[in-house]
C-alpha positions as a Markdown table, in Angstrom:
| # | Residue | x | y | z |
|---|---|---|---|---|
| 1 | Unk | 0.0 | 0.0 | 0.0 |
| 2 | Unk | 1.2 | 3.6 | -0.7 |
| 3 | Unk | 1.4 | 6.0 | 2.2 |
| 4 | Unk | -1.6 | 7.8 | 0.8 |
| 5 | Unk | -3.6 | 4.6 | 0.8 |
| 6 | Unk | -2.7 | 3.9 | 4.4 |
| 7 | Unk | -3.6 | 7.4 | 5.3 |
| 8 | Unk | -7.0 | 7.2 | 3.7 |
| 9 | Unk | -7.8 | 3.8 | 5.1 |
| 10 | Unk | -6.5 | 4.6 | 8.6 |
| 11 | Unk | -7.7 | 8.1 | 9.0 |
| 12 | Unk | -4.2 | 9.2 | 9.9 |
| 13 | Unk | -2.4 | 12.0 | 8.2 |
| 14 | Unk | 0.5 | 11.2 | 5.9 |
| 15 | Unk | 2.8 | 13.3 | 8.2 |
| 16 | Unk | 1.7 | 11.2 | 11.2 |
| 17 | Unk | 2.6 | 8.0 | 9.3 |
| 18 | Unk | 6.0 | 9.4 | 8.5 |
| 19 | Unk | 6.4 | 10.4 | 12.2 |
| 20 | Unk | 5.4 | 6.9 | 13.4 |
| 21 | Unk | 7.9 | 5.4 | 11.0 |
| 22 | Unk | 10.6 | 7.7 | 12.2 |
| 23 | Unk | 9.8 | 6.7 | 15.8 |
| 24 | Unk | 10.0 | 3.0 | 14.9 |
| 25 | Unk | 6.3 | 2.3 | 15.4 |
| 26 | Unk | 5.7 | 1.1 | 11.8 |
| 27 | Unk | 7.9 | 0.0 | 8.9 |
| 28 | Unk | 7.9 | 0.5 | 5.2 |
| 29 | Unk | 10.1 | -0.5 | 2.3 |
| 30 | Unk | 11.1 | 1.4 | -0.9 |
| 31 | Unk | 9.9 | 0.2 | -4.3 |
| 32 | Unk | 12.2 | 0.5 | -7.4 |
| 33 | Unk | 10.9 | 4.1 | -7.8 |
| 34 | Unk | 12.1 | 4.9 | -4.2 |
| 35 | Unk | 8.5 | 5.3 | -3.0 |
| 36 | Unk | 7.4 | 4.0 | 0.4 |
| 37 | Unk | 5.2 | 0.9 | 0.5 |
| 38 | Unk | 3.5 | -0.6 | 3.5 |
| 39 | Unk | 2.2 | -4.1 | 4.2 |
| 40 | Unk | -1.6 | -4.2 | 4.7 |
| 41 | Unk | -1.1 | -5.3 | 8.3 |
| 42 | Unk | 0.2 | -1.8 | 9.1 |
| 43 | Unk | -3.4 | -0.7 | 9.2 |
| 44 | Unk | -4.0 | -2.8 | 12.3 |
| 45 | Unk | -0.7 | -1.6 | 13.8 |
| 46 | Unk | -1.8 | 2.1 | 13.2 |
| 47 | Unk | -5.2 | 1.3 | 14.8 |
| 48 | Unk | -3.4 | -0.1 | 17.9 |
| 49 | Unk | -1.2 | 3.0 | 18.1 |
| 50 | Unk | -4.2 | 5.4 | 17.8 |
| 51 | Unk | -6.3 | 3.6 | 20.4 |
| 52 | Unk | -3.3 | 3.5 | 22.8 |
| 53 | Unk | -2.6 | 7.2 | 22.2 |
| 54 | Unk | -6.2 | 8.1 | 22.8 |
| 55 | Unk | -6.1 | 6.5 | 26.3 |
| 56 | Unk | -3.0 | 8.5 | 27.1 |
| 57 | Unk | -0.2 | 6.0 | 26.7 |
| 58 | Unk | 3.0 | 7.7 | 25.7 |
| 59 | Unk | 4.5 | 6.9 | 22.3 |
| 60 | Unk | 7.6 | 5.6 | 24.0 |
| 61 | Unk | 5.6 | 3.0 | 25.9 |
| 62 | Unk | 3.7 | 2.0 | 22.8 |
| 63 | Unk | 6.9 | 1.5 | 20.8 |
| 64 | Unk | 8.4 | -0.6 | 23.7 |
| 65 | Unk | 5.2 | -2.7 | 23.8 |
| 66 | Unk | 5.2 | -3.3 | 20.0 |
| 67 | Unk | 8.9 | -4.1 | 20.0 |
| 68 | Unk | 8.3 | -6.8 | 22.7 |
| 69 | Unk | 6.1 | -8.8 | 20.3 |
| 70 | Unk | 7.8 | -11.8 | 18.6 |
| 71 | Unk | 9.4 | -10.5 | 15.4 |
| 72 | Unk | 7.8 | -7.1 | 16.1 |
| 73 | Unk | 4.7 | -8.5 | 14.5 |
| 74 | Unk | 1.4 | -6.7 | 14.2 |
| 75 | Unk | -0.5 | -7.4 | 17.4 |
| 76 | Unk | -3.1 | -10.1 | 17.4 |
| 77 | Unk | -6.2 | -10.0 | 19.6 |
| 78 | Unk | -4.3 | -12.0 | 22.2 |
| 79 | Unk | -1.4 | -9.6 | 22.0 |
| 80 | Unk | -3.8 | -6.7 | 22.4 |
| 81 | Unk | -5.2 | -8.2 | 25.6 |
| 82 | Unk | -1.7 | -8.5 | 27.1 |
| 83 | Unk | -0.7 | -5.0 | 26.0 |
| 84 | Unk | -3.8 | -3.4 | 27.3 |
| 85 | Unk | -3.6 | -5.3 | 30.6 |
| 86 | Unk | -0.1 | -4.0 | 31.1 |
| 87 | Unk | -1.2 | -0.4 | 30.5 |
| 88 | Unk | -4.1 | -0.7 | 32.9 |
| 89 | Unk | -2.2 | 0.2 | 36.0 |
| 90 | Unk | -0.6 | 3.2 | 34.3 |
| 91 | Unk | -4.0 | 4.4 | 33.2 |
| 92 | Unk | -5.5 | 3.8 | 36.7 |
| 93 | Unk | -2.7 | 5.8 | 38.3 |
| 94 | Unk | -3.1 | 8.6 | 35.7 |
| 95 | Unk | -6.9 | 8.8 | 36.3 |
| 96 | Unk | -6.3 | 9.0 | 40.1 |
| 97 | Unk | -3.8 | 11.7 | 39.6 |
| 98 | Unk | -6.1 | 13.7 | 37.3 |
| 99 | Unk | -9.0 | 13.3 | 39.7 |
| 100 | Unk | -6.8 | 14.6 | 42.6 |
| 101 | Unk | -5.7 | 17.6 | 40.5 |
| 102 | Unk | -9.3 | 18.4 | 39.5 |
| 103 | Unk | -10.6 | 18.2 | 43.0 |
| 104 | Unk | -7.8 | 20.4 | 44.4 |
| 105 | Unk | -8.2 | 23.0 | 41.7 |
| 106 | Unk | -11.9 | 23.4 | 42.6 |
| 107 | Unk | -10.8 | 25.2 | 45.7 |
| 108 | Unk | -8.4 | 27.5 | 43.9 |
| 109 | Unk | -10.0 | 28.6 | 40.7 |
| 110 | Unk | -11.2 | 32.2 | 41.0 |
| 111 | Unk | -10.1 | 32.7 | 44.6 |
| 112 | Unk | -7.6 | 35.4 | 43.7 |
| 113 | Unk | -5.4 | 34.1 | 46.6 |
| 114 | Unk | -7.4 | 36.1 | 49.1 |
| 115 | Unk | -7.2 | 33.1 | 51.5 |
| 116 | Unk | -3.5 | 32.5 | 51.8 |
| 117 | Unk | -3.9 | 30.8 | 55.1 |
| 118 | Unk | -5.8 | 27.9 | 53.6 |
| 119 | Unk | -4.6 | 28.0 | 50.0 |
| 120 | Unk | -3.3 | 24.6 | 49.0 |
| 121 | Unk | -0.9 | 26.2 | 46.6 |
| 122 | Unk | 0.8 | 28.4 | 49.2 |
| 123 | Unk | 4.6 | 28.1 | 49.3 |
| 124 | Unk | 5.9 | 30.7 | 51.7 |
| 125 | Unk | 9.5 | 31.8 | 50.9 |
| 126 | Unk | 9.6 | 29.3 | 48.0 |
| 127 | Unk | 10.5 | 26.4 | 50.4 |
| 128 | Unk | 9.7 | 23.8 | 47.8 |
| 129 | Unk | 12.3 | 25.1 | 45.4 |
| 130 | Unk | 14.8 | 22.7 | 47.1 |
| 131 | Unk | 12.8 | 19.7 | 45.7 |
| 132 | Unk | 13.4 | 20.8 | 42.1 |
| 133 | Unk | 11.5 | 22.5 | 39.3 |
| 134 | Unk | 7.9 | 22.2 | 38.4 |
| 135 | Unk | 4.7 | 21.9 | 40.5 |
| 136 | Unk | 5.2 | 20.2 | 43.8 |
| 137 | Unk | 1.9 | 20.6 | 45.7 |
| 138 | Unk | -0.9 | 19.8 | 43.2 |
| 139 | Unk | 1.2 | 17.3 | 41.1 |
| 140 | Unk | 3.6 | 15.5 | 43.5 |
| 141 | Unk | 4.4 | 12.8 | 40.8 |
């Protein structure tokens, strides 16, 4: 299949397919005219990548999972069950973290920091700077 055919069938932009290939998520070969060609099975592989991305799995984790398959084959239904089970704890942790962030933000949005004594974001004299850059209170991970 040409890159345009894969894009049309998968609903993924040609540039995304090139990106996936550069990241080692899919493979192509070159025909005598130096044009990319893809095996039909790449459609399933792209579908797995898109579903995993939609659930929030980072591309690095997707690549690692796909490389773990024997011969880096396109995932079967059985493979998908194993991959998705392995991602379940990551997703549960992420959902818990986002829920905590959402619930903590409810008390801050629109307050204008008029209640510094009870503000969960208060960091007097920047004491938390010693722990490193980035958010430390709302996002401890």
